[in-house]
C-alpha positions in Angstrom: 0.0 0.0 0.0 2.9 2.3 -0.8 0.9 5.0 -2.5 -1.6 5.2 0.4 1.2 5.5 3.0 2.6 8.5 1.1 -0.6 10.3 2.0 0.5 10.7 5.6 4.0 10.6 7.2 4.0 7.0 8.5 6.1 4.1 7.4 4.1 1.3 8.9 1.4 -0.7 7.3 -0.3 -1.4 10.6 -0.5 1.6 12.9 -2.0 1.4 16.4 -3.2 5.0 16.4 -6.8 5.6 15.3 -5.9 9.2 14.5 -4.0 7.9 11.4 -7.3 6.4 10.2 -9.2 9.6 10.9 -6.6 11.8 9.1 -6.6 9.6 6.0 -10.4 9.5 6.1 -10.7 13.3 6.3 -8.3 13.8 3.4 -10.2 11.3 1.2 -13.5 13.3 1.6 -12.0 16.8 1.4 -9.9 16.2 -1.8 -11.2 13.1 -3.5 -9.5 14.0 -6.8 -6.0 14.0 -5.3 -6.7 11.0 -3.0 -8.0 8.7 -5.7 -5.5 9.8 -8.2 -2.8 8.6 -5.8 -4.6 5.3 -5.2 -4.9 4.7 -8.9 -1.1 5.1 -9.4 -0.6 1.5 -8.1 -2.4 0.2 -11.1 -1.6 0.3 -14.9 -3.3 2.8 -17.2 -2.8 3.1 -20.9 -3.9 6.7 -20.7 -4.7 9.2 -17.9 -6.7 11.9 -19.6 -8.6 14.5 -17.5 -9.6 14.2 -13.8 -10.0 11.0 -11.8 -13.2 12.3 -10.4 -15.9 14.1 -12.6 -18.8 15.5 -10.6 -22.2 14.9 -12.3 -25.4 16.9 -11.9 -27.5 13.7 -11.4 -27.1 10.1 -10.1 -24.6 8.6 -9.5 -23.2 12.2 -9.1 -19.7 11.3 -10.2 -18.0 9.5 -13.1 -14.7 7.9 -12.1 -11.7 7.9 -14.5 -14.0 8.7 -17.4 -11.3 9.4 -19.9 -8.6 7.2 -18.5 -8.0 3.9 -20.3 -7.2 0.6 -18.7 -8.1 -3.1 -18.7 -8.9 -5.1 -15.5 -7.6 -8.3 -17.0 -4.2 -6.7 -17.8 -4.0 -5.4 -14.2 -5.0 -8.7 -12.7 -2.6 -10.8 -14.9 -0.2 -9.2 -17.4 1.1 -6.8 -14.8 2.1 -9.7 -12.5 3.3 -11.9 -15.3 5.8 -9.1 -16.2 7.1 -9.2 -12.6 8.6 -11.7 -10.2 5.0 -12.9 -9.5 4.9 -14.8 -12.8 5.3 -18.1 -11.2 3.6 -17.3 -7.9 0.4 -19.3 -7.2 -2.7 -17.4 -8.0 -5.2 -20.1 -7.0 -5.2 -23.3 -5.2 -8.4 -25.2 -6.1 -10.0 -28.2 -4.4 -13.1 -30.0 -5.5 -15.5 -31.6 -3.0 -14.5 -35.0 -4.3 -10.8 -34.3 -3.4 -9.5 -33.2 -6.8 -6.9 -30.5 -6.6 -5.3 -28.0 -9.0 -2.7 -25.3 -8.7 -2.7 -22.3 -11.1 0.2 -19.8 -11.1 -0.3 -16.3 -12.4 1.3 -17.4 -15.7 -1.0 -20.5 -15.9 -4.0 -18.3 -15.4 -2.7 -15.7 -17.9 -2.4 -18.4 -20.6 -5.9 -19.9 -19.9 -7.5 -16.4 -19.9 -5.9 -15.5 -23.2 -7.0 -18.8 -24.9 -10.6 -18.3 -23.6 -10.6 -14.6 -24.7 -9.4 -15.8 -28.2 -12.2 -18.3 -28.3 -14.8 -15.7 -27.4 -13.6 -13.5 -30.2 -13.6 -16.5 -32.6 -17.3 -17.1 -32.0 -18.1 -13.5 -32.6 -18.1 -11.8 -29.2 -16.9 -8.2 -29.3 -16.6 -5.2 -27.0 -20.0 -4.5 -25.3 -21.5 -7.9 -26.0 -22.9 -9.7 -22.9 -22.1 -13.3 -21.9 -23.9 -15.2 -19.1 -21.7 -17.4 -17.0 -23.5 -20.3 -15.1 -20.7 -22.3 -13.6 -19.9 -24.1 -10.3 -16.8 -23.0 -8.3 -14.2 -24.3 -10.7 -11.2 -22.4 -12.1 -12.9 -21.8 -15.4 -15.3 -19.4 -13.6 -12.7 -16.7 -12.9 -11.0 -17.5 -16.2 -14.1 -16.8 -18.2 -14.8 -13.6 -16.3 -11.2 -12.3 -16.9 -11.5 -13.4 -20.6 -14.6 -11.4 -21.0 -13.2 -8.1 -19.5 -10.0 -8.6 -21.5 -11.9 -8.2 -24.8 -14.3 -5.6 -23.4 -17.3 -7.9 -23.2 -19.7 -7.6 -20.3 -20.2 -10.7 -18.1 -23.2 -11.6 -16.2 -22.5 -14.4 -13.7 -25.6 -16.2 -12.4 -25.4 -18.1 -9.1 -25.4 -21.8 -9.7 -28.2 -22.4 -7.2 -30.7 -20.5 -9.3 -33.2 -22.6 -11.3 -34.0 -22.4 -15.0 -36.7 -19.6 -14.7 -34.4 -17.3 -12.8 -31.5 -18.0 -15.2 -33.7 -17.3 -18.3 -34.9 -14.0 -16.8 -31.4 -12.8 -16.4 -30.3 -13.9 -19.8 -33.3 -12.1 -21.4 -32.7 -8.9 -19.5 -29.0 -8.8 -20.4 -29.7 -10.1 -24.0 -26.6 -12.4 -23.7 -25.3 -13.9 -26.9 -23.3 -16.7 -25.2 -23.8 -18.9 -22.1 -20.8 -20.5 -20.4 -21.7 -23.5 -18.3 -20.5 -27.0 -17.3 -21.8 -30.6 -17.6 -22.1 -31.0 -13.9 -20.9 -30.3 -10.4 -20.7 -32.1 -7.0 -22.5 -31.1 -3.8 -22.6 -33.2 -0.7 -21.5 -36.2 -2.7 -24.2 -35.9 -5.3 -23.8 -35.1 -9.0 -25.9 -32.1 -10.2 -26.6 -31.8 -13.9 -25.9 -28.1 -14.5 -26.3 -28.3 -18.3 -29.9 -29.5 -17.9 -30.8 -26.2 -16.1 -29.3 -24.2 -19.0 -31.2 -26.3 -21.6 -34.5 -25.6 -19.8 -33.7 -21.9 -19.4 -32.9 -21.5 -23.1 -36.4 -22.7 -24.1 -37.5 -19.3 -22.9 -34.8 -17.1 -24.4 -34.1 -15.8 -27.9 -30.7 -14.1 -27.9 -28.3 -17.0 -27.1 -26.3 -18.1 -30.1 -23.7 -20.4 -28.5 -23.3 -22.4 -25.3 -19.8 -23.3 -24.2 -19.7 -26.4 -22.0 -16.9 -27.0 -19.5 -16.2 -30.7 -18.9 -16.2 -31.0 -15.1 -18.2 -34.1 -14.0 -17.9 -36.3 -17.1 -21.6 -37.0 -17.0 -23.7 -37.5 -20.2 -25.4 -34.3 -21.3 -27.6 -33.3 -24.2 -25.6 -31.3 -26.8 -27.6 -29.4 -29.4 -26.0 -29.2 -32.8 -24.8 -25.7 -33.9 -25.5 -24.3 -30.5 -23.6 -26.3 -27.9 -19.8 -26.8 -28.0 -17.3 -28.5 -25.7 -15.0 -25.8 -24.4 -11.9 -28.0 -24.4 -12.4 -28.9 -28.0 -12.8 -25.4 -29.3 -10.1 -23.8 -27.1 -7.4 -26.1 -28.6 -7.6 -23.9 -31.7 -7.4 -20.6 -29.8 -4.5 -18.1 -30.0 -2.2 -18.0 -27.0 -2.4 -14.2 -26.7 -5.1 -11.6 -27.1 -4.3 -7.9 -26.9 -6.4 -6.4 -24.1 -9.0 -3.8 -25.1 -8.1 -0.3 -24.0 -11.3 0.6 -22.2 -12.6 3.9 -20.8 -13.0 4.0 -17.0 -16.7 4.1 -17.3 -17.0 1.2 -19.7 -19.3 -1.5 -18.1 -17.4 -4.5 -16.9 -20.2 -6.7 -15.6 -23.8 -7.0 -14.7 -24.9 -8.7 -11.5 -28.5 -9.3 -10.7 -29.8 -8.7 -7.2 -33.2 -8.8 -5.7 -35.2 -5.6 -5.1 -38.5 -4.6 -3.8 -40.2 -5.4 -7.1 -40.4 -8.8 -8.7 -37.9 -8.1 -11.4 -34.2 -8.5 -10.3 -32.1 -5.4 -10.7 -29.2 -5.6 -13.2 -26.5 -3.8 -11.1 -23.9 -2.6 -13.5 -20.3 -1.8 -12.5 -17.8 0.2 -14.5 -14.1 -0.5 -15.2 -11.8 2.2 -13.7 -13.6 3.1 -10.5 -14.5 -0.5 -9.7 -11.0 -1.7 -10.3 -9.4 1.0 -8.0 -12.0 0.2 -5.3 -11.5 -3.5 -5.5 -7.7 -3.1 -5.2 -7.9 -0.5 -2.5 -10.4 -2.3 -0.2 -8.6 -5.7 -0.6 -5.4 -4.0 0.7 -6.8 -1.8 3.5 -9.3 -4.3 4.9 -7.3 -7.5 4.7 -3.8 -6.1 4.9 -2.9 -8.6 2.2 0.8 -9.4 1.6 2.7 -11.8 -0.6 3.0 -14.4 2.1 -0.7 -14.7 2.7 -2.9 -17.6 1.5 -6.3 -16.0 1.3 -9.7 -17.6 1.3 -13.0 -15.9 0.7 -15.6 -18.7 0.9 -18.3 -16.8 -1.1 -19.7 -18.2 -4.3 -18.5 -16.2 -7.3 -22.1 -15.9 -8.3 -22.5 -13.2 -5.7 -20.8 -9.8 -5.5 -18.5 -11.0 -2.7 -17.1 -13.6 -5.0 -16.7 -11.1 -7.8 -14.7 -8.6 -5.8 -13.0 -10.7 -3.1 -12.5 -14.1 -4.9 -11.6 -12.8 -8.3 -10.8 -9.1 -8.9 -9.5 -7.9 -5.5 -7.1 -10.7 -4.8 -5.7 -10.9 -8.4 -5.3 -7.1 -8.6 -3.2 -7.2 -5.5 -1.2 -10.2 -6.6 -2.5 -12.4 -3.8 -2.6 -16.2 -3.6 -6.2 -17.4 -3.1 -7.9 -20.7 -2.3 -11.0 -21.9 -4.2 -13.3 -24.6 -3.0 -16.2 -26.4 -4.8 -18.5 -28.0 -2.3 -20.3 -28.0 1.0 -18.6 -26.6 4.1 -19.3 -29.7 6.2 -18.9 -32.6 3.8 -18.0 -35.3 4.3 -17.5 -34.2 7.9 -17.9 -30.9 9.8 -14.2 -30.3 9.8 -13.8 -30.0 6.0 -13.0 -26.3 6.2 -10.6 -26.6 9.1 -8.7 -29.5 7.4 -8.2 -27.4 4.3 -7.1 -24.3 6.3 -4.5 -26.5 7.9 -3.4 -28.2 4.7 -2.9 -25.0 2.7 -1.8 -22.8 5.5 -4.6 -20.3 4.9 -3.9 -17.0 6.7 -7.0 -15.0 6.0 -10.6 -16.3 6.1 -13.5 -14.3 4.9 -16.9 -15.9 5.3 -20.5 -15.3 6.4 -22.1 -15.2 9.8 -24.4 -18.0 8.6 -21.4 -20.3 8.0 -20.0 -19.4 11.4 -23.3 -20.2 13.2 -23.4 -23.6 11.4 -19.9 -24.4 12.6 -20.9 -23.2 16.1 -23.8 -25.7 16.0 -21.4 -28.5 15.0 -19.1 -27.6 17.9 -15.6 -26.2 18.3 -14.2 -29.7 18.8 -14.1 -30.1 15.0 -11.8 -27.1 14.6 -9.6 -28.3 17.5 -8.8 -31.5 15.5 -6.6 -29.3 13.3 -3.8 -26.7 13.6 -5.4 -23.6 12.3 -3.0 -21.2 14.1 -1.9 -20.0 10.6 -5.0 -17.7 10.5 -4.1 -14.1 11.2 -7.2 -12.2 10.0 -10.8 -13.3 10.1 -13.6 -11.6 8.2 -17.4 -11.7 7.9 -19.7 -10.6 5.2 -23.3 -10.7 4.0 -25.3 -9.8 7.1 -24.8 -8.4 10.6 -23.0 -10.8 12.9 -24.5 -11.4 16.3 -22.1 -10.9 19.2 -22.3 -14.6 20.3 -21.1 -15.7 16.8 -18.5 -13.0 16.8 -17.1 -14.1 20.1 -17.1 -17.8 19.1 -15.3 -17.0 15.9 -12.7 -14.9 17.7 -12.1 -17.4 20.4 -12.2 -20.8 18.7 -11.1 -20.0 15.2 -8.9 -17.0 15.7 -7.5 -18.2 19.0 -8.2 -14.8 20.5 -5.3 -13.4 18.3 -6.8 -12.7 14.8 -8.7 -9.5 14.5 -12.2 -9.8 12.9 -13.0 -7.5 10.0 -16.8 -7.4 10.2 -17.6 -5.8 6.8 -20.7 -4.0 5.5 -21.3 -3.4 1.8 -23.7 -4.3 -1.0 -23.8 -5.5 -4.6 -24.3 -1.9 -5.6 -21.3 -0.5 -3.7 -18.8 -2.7 -5.5 -16.7 -3.4 -2.4 -16.5 -3.0 1.3 -17.8 0.3 2.7 -17.7 0.0 6.5 -15.2 -2.3 8.3 -12.2 -2.5 10.5 -9.1 -1.7 8.4 -6.0 -3.5 9.6 -4.1 -2.3 6.5 -4.3 1.3 7.8 -4.7 1.2 11.6 -5.7 -1.2 14.4 -8.7 0.1 16.3 -10.6 -1.4 19.3 -13.2 -3.8 18.1 -16.8 -4.1 19.4 -18.4 -7.5 18.8 -21.3 -6.9 16.3 -20.1 -3.6 15.0 -18.6 -3.0 11.6 -16.7 -0.1 13.2 -15.9 2.8 10.8 -16.4 3.8 7.1 -13.4 3.3 4.8 -11.7 6.3 3.3 -13.9 7.9 0.6 -17.2 6.6 2.3 -19.2 9.5 3.7 -21.6 7.4 5.7 -24.3 8.6 8.0 -27.5 7.5 9.7 -30.7 9.4 8.8 -34.0 9.5 10.4 -37.1 9.1 8.3 -37.3 12.9 7.8 -33.7 13.2 6.6 -32.1 14.4 9.8 -28.8 12.9 11.0 -29.7 10.6 13.8 -28.4 11.1 17.3 -26.0 8.6 18.8 -27.7 5.3 19.5 -30.9 6.5 17.6 -32.0 3.9 15.0 -32.2 5.2 11.5 -31.5 4.5 7.8 -27.9 4.1 6.6 -27.0 6.5 3.8 -23.8 7.5 1.8 -23.6 11.2 1.3 -20.9 11.4 -1.4 -19.9 9.3 -4.4 -17.1 6.7 -4.1 -15.2 4.9 -6.9 -16.8 1.5 -6.5 -20.4 2.7 -6.9 -22.6 1.1 -9.5 -22.9 3.2 -12.7 -26.5 2.2 -13.5 -29.1 -0.6 -13.5 -28.8 -2.4 -16.8 -31.4 -1.0 -19.3 -33.3 0.9 -16.6 -31.8 4.2 -15.6 -35.0 5.5 -14.2 -35.3 2.6 -11.8 -31.6 3.3 -10.9 -32.5 6.8 -9.8 -35.7 5.8 -8.1 -34.2 2.9 -6.1 -31.1 4.6 -4.7 -31.5 8.4 -4.9 -35.1 9.3 -4.5 -35.6 8.7 -0.8 -33.1 11.4 0.1 -32.3 13.6 -2.9 -28.6 13.6 -3.7 -27.8 10.9 -1.2 -27.4 7.2 -1.8 -30.0 5.2 0.1 -28.8 1.7 1.2 -32.1 0.3 2.3 -30.5 -0.8 5.6 -31.3 0.1 9.2 -28.3 1.2 11.3 -27.2 2.9 14.5 -24.1 5.0 15.1 -23.0 5.0 18.8 -21.4 7.8 20.7 -17.9 6.6 19.7 -18.8 6.8 16.0 -19.0 3.0 15.5 -21.6 1.8 13.1 -24.0 -1.1 13.9 -26.0 -2.6 11.1 -29.5 -3.8 11.9 -30.7 -5.5 8.7 -32.9 -4.5 5.8 -35.4 -1.6 5.9 -37.2 -2.6 2.7 -39.0 -5.8 1.6 -35.9 -7.8 0.9 -35.0 -10.9 2.9 -31.4 -11.9 3.9 -31.3 -15.7 3.8 -27.8 -17.0 4.7 -26.4 -13.7 3.6 -28.2 -13.7 0.2 -30.7 -11.1 -0.8 -34.1 -12.4 -1.9 -36.9 -10.1 -2.8 -40.3 -10.9 -1.1 -42.1 -9.7 -4.3 -40.0 -12.1 -6.4 -41.1 -15.0 -4.2 -44.7 -13.9 -4.2 -44.8 -13.6 -7.9 -43.3 -17.0 -8.3 -46.0 -18.5 -6.0 -48.8 -16.7 -7.9 -47.5 -18.2 -11.1 -48.7 -21.6 -9.8 -52.2 -22.3 -11.0 -53.4 -23.0 -7.4 -52.4 -19.7 -5.9 -54.6 -16.5 -6.0 -52.6 -14.4 -3.6 -49.4 -14.7 -1.6 -47.5 -12.9 1.1 -43.9 -13.7 2.0 -42.0 -12.6 5.1 -38.7 -13.5 6.8 -38.8 -15.5 10.0 -35.8 -15.3 12.4 -33.5 -18.3 12.2 -30.6 -19.1 14.5 -28.3 -20.2 11.6 -29.5 -18.4 8.5 -30.7 -15.2 10.2 -33.9 -15.3 8.1 -35.9 -18.0 6.3 -38.8 -17.3 3.9 -42.3 -18.0 5.2 -45.3 -17.8 2.9 -49.0 -17.2 3.5 -51.1 -18.3 0.5 -54.8 -17.8 -0.6 -55.9 -20.6 -3.0 -58.0 -20.2 -6.1 -61.4 -21.8 -6.3 -61.3 -25.5 -6.8 -58.1 -26.0 -4.8 -58.0 -27.2 -1.2 -55.3 -27.0 1.4 -53.3 -30.2 1.9 -49.8 -31.3 2.9 -49.3 -32.5 -0.7 -50.1 -29.0 -2.1 -47.8 -27.4 0.4 -44.9 -29.6 -0.8 -45.8 -28.9 -4.4 -45.7 -25.1 -3.8 -42.4 -25.3 -2.0 -41.0 -27.4 -4.9 -42.4 -24.8 -7.3 -40.2 -22.2 -5.7 -37.2 -24.5 -5.8 -37.8 -25.0 -9.5 -38.5 -21.4 -10.5 -36.1 -19.5 -8.4 -33.8 -22.0 -6.7 -33.4 -24.1 -3.5 -32.1 -21.1 -1.5 -35.4 -19.3 -1.9 -37.6 -22.2 -0.9 -40.0 -21.2 1.9 -39.5 -23.1 5.2 -43.2 -23.7 5.2 -46.5 -22.4 3.7 -49.7 -21.4 5.5 -53.0 -21.6 3.8 -55.5 -18.8 4.6 -58.7 -17.5 3.0 -57.6 -13.8 3.2 -54.5 -11.8 3.8 -54.2 -8.8 6.2 -54.4 -5.7 4.1 -54.7 -2.0 4.5 -57.8 -0.2 3.2 -55.8 0.7 0.1 -55.1 -3.0 -0.6 -51.4 -3.2 0.6 -50.5 -6.4 2.3 -49.5 -5.8 5.9 -46.5 -8.2 6.1 -45.7 -6.7 9.5 -48.8 -8.4 11.0 -48.0 -11.7 9.4 -44.5 -11.5 10.8 -45.8 -10.8 14.2 -48.0 -13.9 14.1 -45.2 -16.2 13.0 -42.8 -14.7 15.6 -45.5 -14.9 18.2 -45.2 -11.2 19.0 -47.7 -8.4 19.6 -49.6 -7.4 16.5 -49.4 -3.7 17.3 -51.4 -1.0 15.7 -54.2 -2.3 13.4 -56.0 1.0 12.7 -55.3 0.8 9.0 -56.3 -2.8 8.7 -59.2 -3.4 6.4 -60.5 -6.7 7.9 -59.5 -7.7 11.4 -60.7 -11.3 10.8 -57.6 -11.7 8.5 -55.4 -11.6 11.6 -57.4 -14.5 13.2 -57.1 -16.3 9.8 -53.3 -16.0 10.0 -53.2 -17.1 13.7 -55.5 -20.1 13.0 -53.3 -21.2 10.1 -50.1 -20.8 12.1 -51.5 -22.7 15.1 -52.9 -25.5 13.0 -49.6 -26.2 11.2 -47.7 -25.9 14.5 -49.9 -28.6 15.9 -49.4 -30.8 12.8 -45.7 -30.4 13.2 -45.8 -31.5 16.8 -47.8 -34.6 15.7 -45.2 -35.2 13.0 -47.6 -34.8 10.0 -46.7 -31.2 8.9 -44.2 -30.1 6.3 -41.3 -27.8 6.5 -38.7 -27.4 3.8 
């Protein structure tokens, strides 16, 4: 972090004085042009024309490195191949079935160039979109880096999504190519990934080619003139592709995330600002160095995987670990055995995973020497103090600091977090501590006033930062409405938060109708729309129920159409319908059948009341309720199913 350390007169990468952090933070907000120009100097640019920071009169209120030219793939690979890091390990990979692979930066460079050449050979050019639907195999980061190398825009879809959700994302991005695999392994079972793609493509019109990675060697259906084995085509590819010289605001990828309406939002990130932010945050949050073996356990199908499995680590020249499979298979010590085997020094994971390991017991970790861990991280949701303390004590041996990070798909990278790469500050279990340099965070009340210390409010970001999304794909009006209409000129995160008297931030979960299931955002409207697409369902309401491991699980209340009757079989059918249309991660824990839903007089479903029934809490104010008997309906359905569960005849997912 040499450039950063030139900002202030200090020669140490870790400094115990919080005043260092405050001084850097203050400078980043007072003079963003100078600050981010200095941060950008660590990376390679073909051209540096004009300012790093262009103020704009409307959202996102800044364009970053607009007239500078660069390429993320060059910075992630070529820059290192031209240095001593050429033969340094970029990725250790391990499959659930025990297969292992090691890729140096030079190995990765060669594979990315061949893949990029193949994409060009089949007609992909700058600005074209490709959808990537792959398990956690090395070809996933390779395909992403190949796309950005030629200026194509990748859209990675999480492998847990079903055909309907995949088709929806392909159609919105109008992708010309899909990259997938024959299969993958999960908990010892083979999953036919290609079959999901085949089903999805029945509902799309833009896909011209499907490239299939041979992973599981299972038999798959290959459609002539559309489907091609990657290994067969790539053997004819060129060994080098000149990287496209891209403007800083050129879109690098689309990543779909749930919103408060049924249609997922195509969050679009640029090139220059996103690259600088990924590099900067990787360094200051994880204090990454060339001796580290770093493991972010996130699936690359989510933004955490994009920034902290692929781009951040490779931009900083780090060695990372990739794992395809379940965290507790074949035994609950799978993670700890791999940490010991590879000597992993930094672990970045979700509170859900931590709580799962807590449930299994610390004795599994004690079977292995994991003293190599020097920094622990959490991401995806607020971590409860009990899990924080368990993680710190049993995994970090009360020595490794925990970087509890808050950020979003839209922010591109970490926004609020401890920052060991800048300064060590006292940690408070459950608090993400302070904003990173460049992040002007605050907590607002509903009327737009800065909240007092310990007063609950809405988290906002008051100034632009380099990693911010540049738009929502194909929907600039929704972009403005979603993020900048609540408080004009200010980015609205949709999260509740509190800032204490010491300035520490405490994140309290979503303020809008989006669930956080095991750290993944799932829109309630998206689930409700999927339920209503079933012929038996007239109306539906979905809420999140508290869960000791996943934080929240979806619960659905359903009104049936005439001619359909409630039954355990129909409940199973509807749960499976969600699994098939959106994916297993979205499947409701259970479904309650009612004849009416609690609504306001204007017809809005009162999910708050449904949530109170399921959590067995006070209903609260019902003055706006249209029909009070709907509350009794919900209670009756809840109690009846609860009784069935106790008798062993009910159904939960």
